[in-house]
Phi, psi and omega in degrees: 000317179295323179295322180295320180294320180295318180297321180299317181292327178295312179298324180294320179295318180295322180295319179296319181295317180295319179297319180295319180295320180296320179293325180292319179295323180291340180280344180286130179299146181296329182298328183283348178271351179285134183292135178228138183250130174285130183222165169240152185235163179229124177282119184287128179223145176296143181207170178281132176245130177228143177239138185236159176242126180265129181231160172239123181238180178232153178275129175232165176255139175294338177234084177234097190227156170260121177273122182256158179283145176254354181223167175265146177159169180274139177293119186264322186195145169254134178266345185229135176279155179299137180091355181269156178279145173229146177263158180304127180095348179292141176288139180254314180208165181234131175260138181303126183244021184301314180294322179293325178293322176295317178296324178296317179297318179298316182291326177298319177294321180294320179295318180297319179294317180295324179293317179297318179297317180293318180296321181294313180296321181294322183292314182288330179290321182282324185271317187246000181056035178262138180094176181249159180292329180292325176295321179295318179296318179295321180293319179295320178296317179298321179295314181295321180293316180294325178293320178295320178297321177297318179295324178295320178295323179297322177295318179299318179297320177297324182283352174289342171260109182274124183246157180286125179282349179200168176295128187200181172244135176284099186279323186204143175251120182278329179235145179257169180303131180101340179279155183271134174254148176227158181305126179095348181281135180296139179251307183216158173251126179246137177238123176280094186292346181276347184235064179270148180218158175257130180243130180218159177253126181257130178307142187298336181292348178260017184298332183267001183240345180256122185225159174300134182098342176297149181262145179227150175265132184234135173211160183241155183295334180278352178263135180272320186232333187292127174234127181269142172253106185239148176274147173283117183269338184211136175235121182294151181255010179227155181255131174296119186294339180267309182278344183057044178231161172241154190275137170232149180229141178225125183278133177280160178304140182292151174064022177282140182261356188267340188257140182235151178298138181077008175289145180277132180239142175263134182229145176228118182250137176280125182249348181201145177211138177218127178277152173052047180263148172272112187236131177225169176282140183293344179288350180260009180251133184233146180265121177235179179299327181284347182127207177280131183228156170230170179242130178240165181278135178213180176233145175269185183295334180276359181086010179279146177281124184227169174266131179250125180278121183244127175281132184234155174252127186270147176245208179299154180226159175209126186055243181251019181251135185229137173281133175260108183280333181206139177120342176230146179234155176304136181098342177298147178261102180278132177276125183253274180294127181096354183292335181290346181262003191265157166229164181301135177071013179285141178294140180228159175232112185280119182249356179189153180209158178209178176246174187297320183294315179297320180296319180295317179295322182290335184252014177287000000 
């Protein structure tokens, strides 16, 4: 009997508790039960939009040549050590010219004899009318030919001293002292360190946007902060059939000691620019049945702050930034953080806001 009474009081207590909870829930206003999403917003403002092309180029010299021998002979002496600077006209090496000197002496004697023969025939022909005119012509021709051969030997002797055709660095010696040189054989490699340039290949689809005089940003992996602003000095007029690129060249500052031939250079070229563009991050654009949409801040008839779904038309993009050609106006409040949880007309609670310039700086 006592157990039955205890059970009755337990059920009675639970019924009273449930009734009290039901009354408490009914006392909560319906507005507080509506779902609201915390968001951050961005004030849309016109700004400059730029698109860039990243390239990798190499350093080359405008004067990177192999100097070849013009005569035969043994390498007799080097006047400059490898890696040293030479000025235009400085002697680099000497080829043995002993045989050429002997040939020169023989030809000098031959020229003197031919000249005497020609002078004698001309004198007797003019004064005494002795001899024939054809003999005089043949003698003059023999004299001129021997004289021409002598001048050619003198040029060869001059070419046994190989001189620098421009200011350069002696990068490499192809033949060492004692080795034989022959006409056309490479002797030394010279690099004009004062005229270095960056060469890169630009994809052919940019042929209509990259022009001579355009500026590019250049930096090297060994530099931490320095970025060069260089003009494009040359734009190729042909497309590499394999790489499908065209050549561009940019000259480095003269007399720089930091850059070396075949060094890798990073380049950034501007391929598009638009003033006063509406630009937002592509992460705030969503694809729906109606097309690409974004969410902006609006109010419903009751004065509540809500998200408004706006269909937008996209323009050019670069990295994660996209131009909005239609659908947003300056001054609109674009919902950024929290936009992925939204639907059209959903209640929102704005917990933070920024403007386009601050957002751009924060995401650089």
